[in-house]
PASEVO-345419 format. One record per residue (C-alpha): x, y, z; residue in one letter. Coordinates in pm, whole numbers, plus 50000, padded with zeros to 5 digits. Each point is the difference from the previous one (the first is absolute). Layout:
ROTOR     u     v     w res
ROTOR     X     Y     Z   A
...
END
This chain:
ROTOR     u     v     w res
ROTOR 50330 51921 46616   T
ROTOR 50092 50307 49801   M
ROTOR 49787 50251 49824   S
ROTOR 50095 50136 49594   M
ROTOR 49736 50262 50054   S
ROTOR 50068 50358 50105   G
ROTOR 49781 49970 50283   D
ROTOR 50259 49804 50157   D
ROTOR 49947 50182 50385   D
ROTOR 49650 49984 49979   D
ROTOR 49987 49644 49931   D
ROTOR 50247 49958 50305   E
ROTOR 49793 50198 50238   D
ROTOR 49681 49776 49841   D
ROTOR 50192 49704 50089   D
ROTOR 50130 50117 50318   V
ROTOR 49599 50098 50088   V
ROTOR 49874 49685 49860   D
ROTOR 50261 49764 50189   L
ROTOR 49938 50236 50368   T
ROTOR 49624 49944 49947   N
ROTOR 50067 49639 49957   T
ROTOR 50246 50006 50348   L
ROTOR 49740 50186 50198   L
ROTOR 49705 49807 49874   S
ROTOR 50146 49670 50096   G
ROTOR 50165 50127 50313   A
ROTOR 49929 49761 50280   P
ROTOR 49785 50188 50287   T
ROTOR 49871 49862 50311   N
ROTOR 50353 49823 50094   L
ROTOR 50048 49875 50379   Q
ROTOR 50321 50079 50141   D
ROTOR 50247 49701 49940   P
ROTOR 50074 49796 50286   V
ROTOR 50179 49731 50133   F
ROTOR 49709 49729 50043   S
ROTOR 49872 50091 49633   R
ROTOR 50155 49702 49729   W
ROTOR 50261 50231 49764   G
ROTOR 49939 50348 50111   T
ROTOR 50283 50169 50218   V
ROTOR 50297 49829 49826   L
ROTOR 49848 50043 49639   A
ROTOR 49921 50374 50082   A
ROTOR 50374 49998 50095   A
ROTOR 50155 49895 49713   G
ROTOR 49779 50260 49778   V
ROTOR 50146 50246 50211   L
ROTOR 50366 49905 50008   V
ROTOR 50003 49979 49627   H
ROTOR 49806 50356 49994   N
ROTOR 50118 50175 50302   Y
ROTOR 50067 50324 49814   M
ROTOR 49709 49994 49773   V
ROTOR 49765 49920 50320   V
ROTOR 50192 50310 50172   F
ROTOR 49898 50211 49757   F
ROTOR 49678 49911 49970   I
ROTOR 49959 50073 50332   A
ROTOR 50099 50356 49934   K
ROTOR 49781 50025 49782   M
ROTOR 49667 49860 50183   V
ROTOR 50099 50253 50269   K
ROTOR 50024 50296 49778   E
ROTOR 49651 49956 49815   T
ROTOR 49831 49893 50349   N
ROTOR 49901 50245 50245   K
ROTOR 50249 50036 50311   S
ROTOR 49833 49784 50252   G
ROTOR 49807 49795 49763   S
ROTOR 50015 49603 50088   Y
ROTOR 50219 49959 49656   A
ROTOR 50195 50274 50126   W
ROTOR 50064 49846 50342   Q
ROTOR 50106 49676 49805   L
ROTOR 50194 50175 49728   A
ROTOR 50199 50188 50326   C
ROTOR 50051 49685 50195   A
ROTOR 50117 49832 49703   M
ROTOR 50258 50258 49841   I
ROTOR 50104 50049 50421   S
ROTOR 50071 49637 50013   L
ROTOR 50211 50011 49632   M
ROTOR 50132 50347 50087   N
ROTOR 50338 49856 50194   N
ROTOR 50229 50191 49725   K
ROTOR 49849 50174 49713   S
ROTOR 50331 50019 49791   E
ROTOR 50283 49720 50086   P
ROTOR 50396 49994 49961   E
ROTOR 50156 49751 49820   F
ROTOR 50352 49886 50162   S
ROTOR 50101 49968 49612   G
ROTOR 49960 50254 49709   P
ROTOR 49839 49765 49735   V
ROTOR 49653 49998 50164   F
ROTOR 49792 50338 49944   S
ROTOR 49673 50028 50186   L
ROTOR 49792 49908 49708   D
ROTOR 50212 49700 49989   E
ROTOR 49867 49932 50352   F
ROTOR 49683 50061 49946   I
ROTOR 50019 49758 49710   D
ROTOR 50118 49724 50231   S
ROTOR 49665 50048 50153   F
ROTOR 49793 49929 49726   T
ROTOR 49900 49690 49862   A
ROTOR 50234 49973 49667   D
ROTOR 50294 50128 50204   G
ROTOR 49994 49794 50317   A
ROTOR 49934 49711 49764   T
ROTOR 50365 50149 49797   E
ROTOR 50170 49986 50324   Y
ROTOR 49881 49630 50140   E
ROTOR 50091 49869 49670   N
ROTOR 50390 50155 49974   N
ROTOR 49975 49922 50427   E
ROTOR 50176 50385 50013   S
ROTOR 49805 50231 50177   L
ROTOR 50152 50419 50072   P
ROTOR 50146 50049 50329   T
ROTOR 49805 50203 50236   I
ROTOR 50172 50249 50246   E
ROTOR 49926 49892 50356   A
ROTOR 49658 50144 50116   G
ROTOR 49873 50088 49663   N
ROTOR 49780 49648 50014   S
ROTOR 49620 50092 50016   P
ROTOR 49911 49795 50338   I
ROTOR 49686 49870 49906   F
ROTOR 50145 49895 49586   Y
ROTOR 50259 49779 50178   T
ROTOR 49710 49838 50218   A
ROTOR 49742 49956 49705   L
ROTOR 50330 49894 49780   C
ROTOR 50056 49654 50299   F
ROTOR 49622 49963 50031   L
ROTOR 50017 49965 49585   D
ROTOR 50324 49781 50008   G
ROTOR 49816 49780 50227   F
ROTOR 49691 49999 49804   N
ROTOR 50160 49890 49701   K
ROTOR 50263 49717 50183   A
ROTOR 49732 49863 50215   F
ROTOR 49590 50111 50018   V
ROTOR 49958 50025 49633   E
ROTOR 50100 49624 49861   K
ROTOR 49816 49818 50325   H
ROTOR 49655 50264 49946   Y
ROTOR 50015 49921 49639   N
ROTOR 50071 49635 50072   W
ROTOR 49631 49969 50203   Q
ROTOR 49847 50162 49727   L
ROTOR 50050 49737 49770   Q
ROTOR 49772 49749 49901   D
ROTOR 50013 49637 50101   N
ROTOR 50222 49835 49732   P
ROTOR 49764 49652 50124   I
ROTOR 49669 50160 49977   L
ROTOR 50072 50268 49720   G
ROTOR 49852 50311 49866   K
ROTOR 49812 50231 50233   N
ROTOR 50122 49855 50321   T
ROTOR 50248 50233 50130   S
ROTOR 49951 49977 50376   G
ROTOR 50014 49600 49994   Q
ROTOR 50309 49946 50078   M
ROTOR 50022 49855 50346   V
ROTOR 50189 49682 49933   C
ROTOR 50313 50192 49970   Y
ROTOR 49988 50228 50252   L
ROTOR 50214 49769 50245   L
ROTOR 50312 50028 49727   E
ROTOR 49910 50393 49948   R
ROTOR 50014 50059 50373   A
ROTOR 50365 49817 49984   Y
ROTOR 50126 50211 49677   I
ROTOR 49853 50328 50136   M
ROTOR 50164 49974 50350   N
ROTOR 50386 49890 49837   S
ROTOR 49955 50265 49782   E
ROTOR 49880 50235 50287   L
ROTOR 50285 49882 50238   K
ROTOR 50293 50085 49710   K
ROTOR 49865 50357 50033   L
ROTOR 49987 50005 50350   E
ROTOR 50358 49873 49997   N
ROTOR 50109 50290 49809   G
ROTOR 49961 49808 49620   G
ROTOR 49829 50353 49890   W
ROTOR 50302 50155 49965   R
ROTOR 50114 49817 49731   D
ROTOR 49674 49994 49837   M
ROTOR 49940 50188 49637   P
ROTOR 49673 50115 50179   E
ROTOR 50140 50204 50242   F
ROTOR 50239 50158 49799   L
ROTOR 49799 50369 49956   L
ROTOR 49996 49973 50414   F
ROTOR 50412 49952 50033   R
ROTOR 49994 50268 49784   S
ROTOR 49823 50242 50213   A
ROTOR 50149 49902 50297   M
ROTOR 50331 50146 49869   E
ROTOR 49802 50364 50021   G
ROTOR 49915 49901 50364   I
ROTOR 50188 50179 50323   A
ROTOR 50169 49832 50257   E
ROTOR 49813 50048 50348   G
ROTOR 49671 49890 50177   D
ROTOR 49759 50134 49718   D
ROTOR 50203 49906 49713   G
ROTOR 50216 49640 49965   T
ROTOR 49925 49906 50335   S
ROTOR 49609 50008 49973   Y
ROTOR 50002 49879 49654   F
ROTOR 50207 49673 50170   K
ROTOR 49719 49982 50285   K
ROTOR 49742 50041 49717   F
ROTOR 50101 49678 49797   V
ROTOR 50046 49803 50278   D
ROTOR 49694 50107 50184   T
ROTOR 49852 49975 49688   F
ROTOR 50063 49598 49924   F
ROTOR 49946 49928 50386   E
ROTOR 49639 50152 49949   R
ROTOR 49933 49815 49689   Y
ROTOR 50139 49653 50139   R
ROTOR 49734 50034 50264   L
ROTOR 49744 50108 49785   S
ROTOR 50111 49711 49756   F
ROTOR 49995 49736 50292   E
ROTOR 49653 50140 50104   L
ROTOR 49814 50020 49717   H
ROTOR 50197 49764 49763   V
ROTOR 50139 49686 50157   L
ROTOR 49743 49987 50284   A
ROTOR 49765 49942 49749   N
ROTOR 50148 49858 49725   W
ROTOR 50140 49726 50229   L
ROTOR 49716 49930 50198   N
ROTOR 49954 49654 50130   E
ROTOR 49637 49978 49866   N
ROTOR 50101 50031 49682   T
ROTOR 50323 49880 49977   F
ROTOR 49876 49647 49786   H
ROTOR 49927 50285 49709   Y
ROTOR 50353 49935 49897   G
ROTOR 49914 49659 49874   L
ROTOR 49894 50168 49701   G
ROTOR 50319 50180 49982   G
ROTOR 50329 49933 49797   T
ROTOR 50008 49634 49984   P
ROTOR 50344 49967 50182   A
ROTOR 49868 50226 50288   V
ROTOR 49677 49806 49991   A
ROTOR 50156 49678 50013   K
ROTOR 50222 50115 50358   E
ROTOR 49670 50124 50144   I
ROTOR 49867 49642 49992   A
ROTOR 50277 49846 50136   R
ROTOR 50047 50245 50307   W
ROTOR 49599 49917 50040   I
ROTOR 50032 49611 49929   V
ROTOR 50321 49986 50238   D
ROTOR 49778 50175 50285   F
ROTOR 49764 49695 49948   E
ROTOR 50271 49818 50052   R
ROTOR 50080 50113 50367   I
ROTOR 49606 50015 50071   V
ROTOR 49994 49595 49908   A
ROTOR 50332 49985 50200   S
ROTOR 49887 50123 50330   M
ROTOR 49716 49871 50279   P
ROTOR 49678 49989 49945   E
ROTOR 49815 50226 50267   S
ROTOR 49646 50051 50121   D
ROTOR 50056 50380 49940   D
ROTOR 49887 50158 49660   D
ROTOR 50205 50259 50057   D
ROTOR 50322 49756 50108   S
ROTOR 50206 50103 49710   D
ROTOR 49979 50353 50072   D
ROTOR 50364 50148 49968   G
ROTOR 50116 49720 49784   L
ROTOR 50194 50307 49793   V
ROTOR 50276 49981 50206   D
ROTOR 50018 49591 49957   D
ROTOR 50283 49932 49761   D
ROTOR 49897 50251 49731   Q
ROTOR 50301 50175 50063   S
ROTOR 50164 49654 49881   E
ROTOR 49830 49997 49673   F
ROTOR 50246 50072 49678   E
ROTOR 49876 50132 49694   F
ROTOR 50133 49917 49707   S
ROTOR 50343 50178 49929   D
ROTOR 49944 50119 49627   V
ROTOR 49939 50273 49761   T
ROTOR 49657 50073 49886   V
ROTOR 49904 50267 49716   N
ROTOR 49723 50210 50102   L
ROTOR 49986 50148 49657   S
ROTOR 49693 49897 49811   K
ROTOR 49782 50153 50304   Y
ROTOR 50169 50273 50134   H
ROTOR 50308 50123 49745   K
ROTOR 49831 50390 49944   M
ROTOR 50338 50082 49738   G
ROTOR 50298 49850 49849   S
ROTOR 50176 49891 50315   E
ROTOR 49906 49602 50067   E
ROTOR 49902 49955 50394   I
ROTOR 50205 49711 50162   E
ROTOR 49984 49903 50326   V
ROTOR 50117 49738 50256   N
ROTOR 49692 49761 50058   L
ROTOR 50143 49895 50357   R
ROTOR 50004 50444 50139   K
ROTOR 49681 50026 49779   L
ROTOR 49814 49770 50243   M
ROTOR 50181 50035 50322   R
ROTOR 49902 50371 49979   F
ROTOR 49629 49969 49889   V
ROTOR 49948 49730 50257   T
ROTOR 50185 50125 50321   T
ROTOR 49663 50167 50194   N
ROTOR 49814 49746 49854   V
ROTOR 49827 49727 50214   D
ROTOR 49956 49633 49777   R
ROTOR 49714 49900 50274   N
ROTOR 49826 50282 49837   V
ROTOR 50086 49953 49671   V
ROTOR 49896 49659 50025   S
ROTOR 49670 50038 50144   K
ROTOR 49842 50230 49737   Q
ROTOR 49750 49804 49820   T
ROTOR 50125 50059 49637   F
ROTOR 50333 49779 50120   V
ROTOR 49805 49770 50210   I
ROTOR 49781 49932 49695   E
ROTOR 50258 49961 49674   H
ROTOR 50287 49854 50286   M
ROTOR 49999 49693 49770   D
ROTOR 50109 50234 49709   H
ROTOR 50220 50165 50217   I
ROTOR 50201 49679 50091   R
ROTOR 50060 49917 49656   R
ROTOR 50081 50354 49894   L
ROTOR 50274 49930 50310   A
ROTOR 50140 49674 49894   G
ROTOR 50057 50032 49620   T
ROTOR 50339 49976 49899   E
ROTOR 49985 50316 49793   G
ROTOR 49817 50291 50009   V
ROTOR 49633 49995 49863   V
ROTOR 49866 50287 49805   D
ROTOR 49624 50005 50036   M
ROTOR 49977 50289 49761   W
ROTOR 50200 49942 49721   N
ROTOR 49719 50070 49725   H
ROTOR 50005 50035 49630   E
ROTOR 49707 50093 49716   A
ROTOR 50038 49765 49683   P
ROTOR 50009 50259 49655   E
ROTOR 49678 50121 49942   G
ROTOR 49847 49935 50317   S
ROTOR 49947 50195 50328   R
ROTOR 49976 49741 50241   K
ROTOR 50304 49915 50149   R
ROTOR 50118 49649 50111   K
ROTOR 50169 49884 50298   I
ROTOR 50370 49843 49916   I
ROTOR 50033 49699 50253   E
ROTOR 50362 49908 49963   T
ROTOR 50041 50093 50329   T
ROTOR 49764 49789 50163   W
ROTOR 50174 49684 49997   G
ROTOR 49970 49696 49740   H
ROTOR 49871 49650 50066   G
ROTOR 49940 49910 50360   N
ROTOR 50128 50322 50136   E
ROTOR 49728 50213 49769   Y
ROTOR 49770 50188 50229   H
ROTOR 49744 50222 49860   D
ROTOR 50030 50365 50176   Y
ROTOR 49684 50145 49788   K
ROTOR 49761 49976 50287   P
ROTOR 50290 50184 50215   F
ROTOR 50066 50224 49763   A
ROTOR 49648 50100 49949   R
ROTOR 49970 50040 50366   A
ROTOR 50259 50234 50019   I
ROTOR 49850 50202 49686   W
ROTOR 49659 50008 50151   Q
ROTOR 50093 50026 50377   Q
ROTOR 50320 50206 50043   I
ROTOR 50094 50210 49664   M
ROTOR 49618 50097 50043   I
ROTOR 50110 50262 50304   H
ROTOR 50130 50336 49864   A
ROTOR 50266 50146 50212   H
ROTOR 49925 50363 49866   H
ROTOR 49636 50187 49872   Q
ROTOR 50143 50201 49754   Q
ROTOR 49798 49796 49719   R
ROTOR 49667 50109 50210   C
ROTOR 50201 50339 50058   E
ROTOR 49996 50035 49660   L
ROTOR 49630 50131 50000   F
ROTOR 50043 50208 50247   V
ROTOR 50309 50175 49836   Q
ROTOR 49828 50001 49696   M
ROTOR 49721 50256 50144   C
ROTOR 50313 50223 50125   N
ROTOR 50136 49963 49594   L
ROTOR 49722 50140 49865   V
ROTOR 49905 50264 50258   S
ROTOR 50363 50170 49849   Q
ROTOR 49846 50213 49777   A
ROTOR 49713 50184 50198   G
ROTOR 49730 49811 49965   M
ROTOR 49691 49972 50280   T
ROTOR 49922 49698 50156   E
ROTOR 49753 49824 49711   A
ROTOR 50224 50062 49753   R
ROTOR 50266 49868 50125   R
ROTOR 49831 49649 50118   S
ROTOR 49853 49948 49706   S
ROTOR 50306 50015 49809   R
ROTOR 50121 49763 50256   A
ROTOR 49694 49764 49962   L
ROTOR 50047 50015 49606   I
ROTOR 50381 49900 50048   V
ROTOR 49951 49693 50227   S
ROTOR 49673 49873 49875   I
ROTOR 50001 50092 49630   L
ROTOR 50392 50001 49918   I
ROTOR 50147 49742 50206   R
ROTOR 49734 49780 49928   T
ROTOR 49979 50020 49622   F
ROTOR 50378 49973 50002   N
ROTOR 49975 49660 50200   A
ROTOR 49689 49879 49737   W
ROTOR 50121 50114 49706   G
ROTOR 50355 49861 50010   L
ROTOR 49876 49648 50083   E
ROTOR 49760 50037 49704   R
ROTOR 50290 50124 49762   R
ROTOR 50164 49679 50165   Q
ROTOR 49768 49773 49930   E
ROTOR 49941 50129 49613   T
ROTOR 50392 49966 49915   V
ROTOR 50032 49632 50133   R
ROTOR 49671 49886 49817   K
ROTOR 50169 50188 49694   E
ROTOR 50315 49844 50040   N
ROTOR 49839 49638 50059   A
ROTOR 49882 50056 49633   E
ROTOR 50316 50094 49898   R
ROTOR 50178 49693 50120   I
ROTOR 49729 49782 49794   A
ROTOR 50071 50246 49677   R
ROTOR 50388 49923 50081   G
ROTOR 50025 50382 50071   E
ROTOR 50214 50167 50233   K
ROTOR 49794 50104 50292   T
ROTOR 50076 50362 50134   K
ROTOR 50030 50071 50380   P
ROTOR 49774 50047 50273   V
ROTOR 49996 50359 50115   P
ROTOR 50066 50098 50354   A
ROTOR 49787 50334 49957   R
ROTOR 49717 50156 49821   L
ROTOR 50091 50289 49719   W
ROTOR 49910 50119 49683   G
ROTOR 49646 49910 49801   S
ROTOR 49945 49727 50215   H
ROTOR 50002 50222 50299   K
ROTOR 49753 50225 49894   A
ROTOR 49775 49720 49852   D
ROTOR 49971 49811 50325   L
ROTOR 49942 50331 50180   F
ROTOR 49702 50052 49796   G
ROTOR 49870 49622 50024   Q
ROTOR 50111 50066 50414   Y
ROTOR 49811 50343 50054   L
ROTOR 49667 49877 49811   E
ROTOR 49977 49723 50292   G
ROTOR 50140 50219 50251   F
ROTOR 49743 50340 49931   F
ROTOR 49670 49751 49977   K
ROTOR 50119 49935 50385   K
ROTOR 50050 50391 50004   V
ROTOR 49651 50054 49860   D
ROTOR 49821 49791 50217   A
ROTOR 50227 50171 50320   A
ROTOR 49863 50326 49870   K
ROTOR 49617 49879 50039   V
ROTOR 50041 49825 50349   E
ROTOR 50188 50347 50119   L
ROTOR 49710 50214 49818   K
ROTOR 49727 49785 50168   E
ROTOR 50148 50053 50365   K
ROTOR 50099 50381 49989   D
ROTOR 49859 50113 49657   A
ROTOR 50224 50332 49998   D
ROTOR 50344 49805 50118   A
ROTOR 50157 49933 49654   Y
ROTOR 49914 50365 49896   D
ROTOR 50157 50128 50258   R
ROTOR 50351 49820 49927   V
ROTOR 49988 50075 49615   V
ROTOR 49959 50385 50137   K
ROTOR 50252 49997 50229   R
ROTOR 50267 49874 49788   M
ROTOR 49874 50168 49696   K
ROTOR 50078 50348 50229   S
ROTOR 50314 50194 49956   N
ROTOR 49997 50179 50283   D
ROTOR 50325 49790 50131   K
ROTOR 50200 50078 49678   K
ROTOR 50249 50192 49974   A
ROTOR 50028 50243 49713   S
ROTOR 50238 50090 49740   A
ROTOR 50024 50380 50087   E
ROTOR 50075 49954 50370   E
ROTOR 50281 49761 49880   R
ROTOR 50140 50236 49765   R
ROTOR 49971 50308 50257   A
ROTOR 50157 49755 50274   L
ROTOR 50256 49933 49768   I
ROTOR 50080 50387 49938   T
ROTOR 50044 50021 50364   Q
ROTOR 50273 49765 50028   Y
ROTOR 50193 50097 49727   K
ROTOR 49976 50362 50178   S
ROTOR 50138 49891 50340   N
ROTOR 50269 49796 49853   M
ROTOR 50146 50244 49789   S
ROTOR 49947 50316 50326   G
ROTOR 50164 50066 50267   N
ROTOR 49927 49770 50327   W
ROTOR 49904 50081 50353   T
ROTOR 50243 49859 50221   H
ROTOR 49798 49847 50308   Y
ROTOR 50144 49899 50344   K
ROTOR 49778 49715 50001   A
ROTOR 50236 49836 49744   E
ROTOR 50290 50054 50137   E
ROTOR 50207 49704 50129   A
ROTOR 49931 49891 50347   R
ROTOR 50282 49694 50047   G
ROTOR 49916 49638 50072   I
ROTOR 49681 49947 50225   E
ROTOR 50123 49665 50203   K
ROTOR 49766 49740 50123   T
ROTOR 50057 49850 50387   A
ROTOR 50166 49705 49829   L
ROTOR 50270 50196 49837   M
ROTOR 50021 50235 50270   Q
ROTOR 50053 49764 50279   G
ROTOR 49695 50139 50199   G
ROTOR 49726 49929 50203   V
ROTOR 49654 50019 49845   L
ROTOR 49756 50154 50277   F
ROTOR 49723 49756 49901   R
ROTOR 50208 49723 50200   L
ROTOR 50003 50184 50338   L
ROTOR 49688 49806 50172   T
ROTOR 49934 49853 50283   M
ROTOR 49983 49679 49793   K
ROTOR 50381 50022 49917   H
ROTOR 50049 50073 50347   N
ROTOR 50155 50342 49906   M
ROTOR 49924 50237 50341   M
ROTOR 50370 49986 50141   D
ROTOR 50139 50032 49666   H
ROTOR 49751 50335 49890   V
ROTOR 50118 50130 50384   E
ROTOR 50400 49944 49909   A
ROTOR 49948 50180 49704   E
ROTOR 49801 50312 50137   I
ROTOR 50286 50004 50284   K
ROTOR 50303 49975 49736   A
ROTOR 49820 50249 49789   R
ROTOR 49955 50271 50287   G
ROTOR 49619 50005 49959   I
ROTOR 49891 50169 50323   K
ROTOR 49725 49828 50144   M
ROTOR 49835 50044 50359   S
ROTOR 49974 49753 50246   A
ROTOR 49624 49957 49980   A
ROTOR 50056 49987 49583   Q
ROTOR 50261 49735 50038   R
ROTOR 49737 49803 50286   R
ROTOR 49709 50051 49804   D
ROTOR 50047 50010 49629   F
ROTOR 49935 49718 49737   S
ROTOR 50249 49857 49766   I
ROTOR 49802 50166 49721   A
ROTOR 50025 50348 50140   E
ROTOR 50383 49942 50123   K
ROTOR 50042 49898 49652   R
ROTOR 49861 50301 49854   S
ROTOR 50269 50220 50243   L
ROTOR 50278 49834 49770   I
ROTOR 49821 50041 49664   R
ROTOR 49980 50364 50108   K
ROTOR 50357 50037 50059   N
ROTOR 50134 49777 49686   E
ROTOR 49775 50284 49820   F
ROTOR 50142 50285 50121   Q
ROTOR 50342 49885 49965   A
ROTOR 49945 49847 49629   R
ROTOR 49778 50312 49885   V
ROTOR 50297 50256 50006   V
ROTOR 50134 49847 49639   E
ROTOR 49670 49819 49911   E
ROTOR 49816 50323 49976   K
ROTOR 49696 49860 49888   E
ROTOR 49961 49691 50205   L
ROTOR 49712 49939 50217   K
ROTOR 49966 49860 50358   E
ROTOR 49778 49696 49843   A
ROTOR 50224 49942 49778   Q
ROTOR 50286 49887 50264   V
ROTOR 49995 49642 49994   T
ROTOR 50263 49859 50169   Y
ROTOR 50349 50150 50184   F
ROTOR 50321 49969 50041   K
ROTOR 50031 49853 50328   P
ROTOR 50261 50186 50268   K
ROTOR 49920 49805 50316   S
ROTOR 50213 49637 49980   S
ROTOR 49684 49800 50104   L
ROTOR 49828 50130 49733   M
ROTOR 50271 49945 49765   K
ROTOR 50039 49642 50094   G
ROTOR 49605 49939 49849   F
ROTOR 50105 50048 49670   I
ROTOR 50069 49645 49932   N
ROTOR 49722 49934 50182   R
ROTOR 49792 50155 49791   Q
ROTOR 50166 49846 49699   A
ROTOR 49827 49669 50149   A
ROTOR 49701 50159 50059   I
ROTOR 49956 50146 49658   L
ROTOR 50134 49687 49851   K
ROTOR 49701 49820 50188   A
ROTOR 49743 50324 49864   E
ROTOR 50091 49886 49661   S
ROTOR 49990 50375 49959   D
ROTOR 50193 50087 49674   I
ROTOR 49906 50366 50036   D
ROTOR 50155 50115 50333   N
ROTOR 50013 50391 49924   S
END
């Protein structure tokens, strides 16, 4: 905005103060560190950092100057600067791009501009920040793969309607195939042509050759996909393609549901054709009998209705999809599920129809909120079959299951959200109660009553020959205020009754809560904020002190990236005594005959750790012996253990082996 008065500077300063006060008062506090096991934290944070890289750099500088040397905030700022500080003034191969333009390329607007034009500045080899380059890859992976599948899981079930996030179990078989196909494309190098990885490919131009340069990042990409594949198969495929829940797919996309039904009915045929046996377990192992010969329909199906997340249609080969999802599934186990046994007649009819039966084709007549089932695919005449009991069973017994618990965690997250303004426990709990008990329940209550009112008014309009009004999808305007007053009237009657009951049990409890909520002890004052702003301005304009803690320290490699052996695996459980002794000999570590005979494997392992520490601390000055978690083997016996180590780690499924 532009001011027409003569006090433009004063007005601008006031605007800055107001904006800063807003930012500071709304700034989140007590945030947990992003971790890979927490939904949407690490990769989302990587994206923010990539597109605001230089902004974050200077914020870290400001925090370092503002806080006392050695304080926790100072340590964090120095660590961040050290990580980002590979090159402070990169030089470009062409004269077109200045340092300012380079900084602009790190901002959200600058990065977007370069992405749209598909042209980025050429950076001299060795000048790309290592940390930034790695983040660009993670950001690209997030945008190309994780983000859309993450958002898909947060969707409402299209059959159940609103507020059904997490009830997508019927579609997990199909989603597993879609995700696996996309992940395979990335693993096979498809990321090299994807626009989502444009920033990473550009940053790689500034990475020098060598073990800490291009060779490192080649292994970085390969190792990342290897570890992600392991995690994906363990936590996604193993759960979504589970034999005990495989029949949930009968409520999924109609074409897929029919193939599952055909597959189950075919197994029933196999069992019926086998000789009878008195042994109840005689059919164990039938998974191998004729299963490989079963031919799924070789047709292309469109899964977009339940899986589309953008503008691109999702079409797959049904035979390939079904072969993938049934590869490790025992039909004998699937056929013994209670749901399958109880509804086998419907499953047979579903499998035997000439076309595809759609049990979920619903339409709501105009002016009504109740949808009617369209039965055109259920057959005609003698071929008609009533699938309503089967659809109802799927709805009540399968769709009710949640594949994630985020709707429950909404309340947990809400408590964290309302605590971000620095409130005490009583106030944040009260706000959470207000939102969950009052606001959410009112919205559903009020909308239902407003819609009912409009429907009645529309019926009267139709009788008078007038045009009807649309039934509202949300509350707004004067109607919302009026209904809220009505709702509160009934709500506070319950509140008054609760107060009476509370005072009967503890006369002072209510007064204590009110007093705590009225207290100003935990509120930040405006004067403190203004003083902080002044201090920030002073620190940003003055001379900065340079500390060794903020200097670049190079790449810290994990055992997987370095080709090392983890000390924690050198145990008798893995029969490693001969390997340890061979490594001690190869390193020239002196031991007496008594030590060689009497030392345990843990004591001998400590000798190797000490030797490795002494070799590395020459260059890594701040390294502590306890931080040495792996070593590069020198003996041929220990080198041969690396392949076995990979198998052990895969079995452990320990994603973080650093």
